C-alpha positions, 0 to 999 in steps of 0.5 A: 145873639138873640134871646132864642139861641140861649134855649134848649131845644125843649124850650124852643119848642115850647116857645114855637108853640106859643106862637112867641117866635116862628119857625122860619125866624129861628131858622133863619137865624141859625143859618146866618149864625153858620154862616158867620161863624162856622168858617172857624169851627167847621162842624157843618160839610153841607148847609142845606139853607134853601131846603131848611127855610122852605121846610121852615114855612111849611111847617109854620103854615101846619102849626097847630096845637098839640104838635110834638115838643120838637117841632120846628126846631132846627138840628143837624145830622152827622154826614153818615145818615142817608139823606135823599137828594142831599150829599152824604159824604162820610168825611171821605173823598170816596163819596164826594157829591154822593147824593143817596136816593132815600132817607135814613130811618131816623131822618124820617122819624124826625121829620115826622116829629117836625124836625128842620134839618140845617145840613150835614155834620163833619166827621172822622172819615167813615167814623174812623177816628177819635178827633174829627181830624181825619176828614178829608174836607178838614177838621173840626175845632172844638169852640171851647179853644179852636186849637183843640179837637172837638172829639170824633168821630161825631165831632162835627155834631158836638161842636155844632151844639156847643157853638149854637149852630142848631139846638141838637144833633144826631151822631153815631157811636161805634166805640165812644163817637157820641160820648167822647166828643160831647165830653170834649165840647161840654154837651150831653150826648146819649148812645142808646141800646144796640138795636134800639135805634134803626141802622137802616140809612146809617153808612156802616162802619162796623155793623155790630157796633154802630148805634145812632143817638142824639146829642143835646144841650142837656139830658132833657133835650136827648130824652126828647130826641131819643123818644123821637128815634127809637123803635123797631124798624122791619128795615133793619135786621138788627132793630129789636121788636120790643115795647119802647117806653116814653123817656121825658116823663121819667125825668123827675122820678127820684134817685132815692135808694138807686145804686150808683157803681164807681168801678175800681178799674176806671179810677186808676192811680195814672188817671188825671186827677182832675178828671177823677175829682170831677167825677167823684164830685158828680157822685157826691151830687147824686148821693146828695139826690138820695142815690147810694154809691157803691164801690164795684168791680168791672173785669174784663175792661183790660181786654176792651180796647185790644179787642175793640179794634181787632173786631171794628177793624175787622168788620170795617175791612168787609164794609168798606170793601164796596168802595171800588170806584164801580157802584157809586161814589169817586172814581180815579180817572185814566185806568186801563183795567178793572184791577188798576180801577180798584187800586188807584180808587182806593189808594187815593180815595181813603184817607190814612186812618181809613187804610190803617184799619182796613189793613188791621182788620184784613190782617186779623181775618187772614186765614194764618191769624183768624184764631190768634186775633179775631176769635180771641177778640170774640172771646174777650168781648164775652168776658166784658159782657160778663163783666157788665153783668156782674157789676149791675148784680151789684148796682143800677148804674155805673158811673165813670169818666167818658175820657182820661183827660180834656180835649187835646190839642189838634195834631197830637192825637194823630201823631201817636194813634196808639195813644189815641186808641188807648183814649177810648179805654172807658167807651168801647166796653159799652159798645162791645156789650151793646149797652146805653151809656150817657155823657154829661159835663161834669166840671172843668179842668185846670184850663177851663176845658169840660170834663165828662162823666159817663153813665152806663145802664143795663140794656134798655134802660135809657130811662134811668140814665136820663133820670139820673143824668137830669137830676145832676144837672138840676143841681149843677149848671156845667151843662149851661156853661158855654165858651165859644172861640175863646169867649164866653157865649 
């Protein structure tokens, strides 16, 4: 391992700006590491080596004083973000080989900031899953223990950062798909406020819940990337037009007097003891930094998982109707009629979890069940949103677990889908309310696997989240511990 692979994205950016290393050198090194190690982790679906090296040489030739902090830093993109001329498959057979004719807005913004894409990252099919095992191309394996899942659906993004196969990654979060894999893989990830980062060019799963965000080695890296990503986009009808302030410059502000709330509902007796202990220890570290710890209530949490899966599945049923073998993507051969083309293409093209969610969505939207399920879920969503508003009347930031326990073994979750859905208890309420939330490593369980703590803030308060996480990481080293394939990295 070279010395550059140990650096954070910001540290590498500074080294590039000072001329201590060239962009082609670090890009070539990252590509060689992917070729050597990713056959184990399977975090990448497409590696764009030739394009990456070409861009690295062009950026190096244009290197000048005053470049942005991420200029020339190699990274990866989740495979549900459209990339011009580069396959965007959403890890599904239905989009195998599909190359969009345009870039997602976040891809454009990263390119403008001097980013170097190493390729497209593995994920759950159409972002439907919590383990990155539903990928048509095979599961992602956790760099801490390759017999365990990396989390999902942004499992490839989290695994790539954890394994040193890119300095940061861009994922998407519909119900925890950035935060949960970040927790399982011992990295930092932030799901921004809904509407603060453009969804133009993000292949939709559930349009009222999806949000793009970064995963990095620490909170500072996430702040730098989010500064690039955030902002209004006229091409996205859900994008919020407002002033988005700087994030990096806020990181070192003190926490004195900041109220951090521990919701009683997030620490039930059945919660894994090691998880509860690590999150409460994180609260103590923040208290020593000057924050005040307060006990709060978060009403409505008990409705979150059911409401989320009803609403997300309903939206997925609508969004995935476009994949019919006619307009683009894979199509079944040898069909004799349009109806048979639709049926065989969708039957053979979608995986089991995608089918399960589309069928559930069609069911709850049907005339006989719309009022009983879909409308009830919308009312529950309003209750959850009000619960957060009530909690933020007593505190500035909420601190909860990200997941009930560390990463499960491969195959365990898929054998019990309902249990897998319940594992999203702490993450899905945030998406239902459109709030920003961050996952940061906060400890290890008895088997040496990473555990994550979740910070939640009111809308557009990403700066506060990142400041709290940065303060925690100044006094702890959990974000610096890396364990790759069972060996210390």
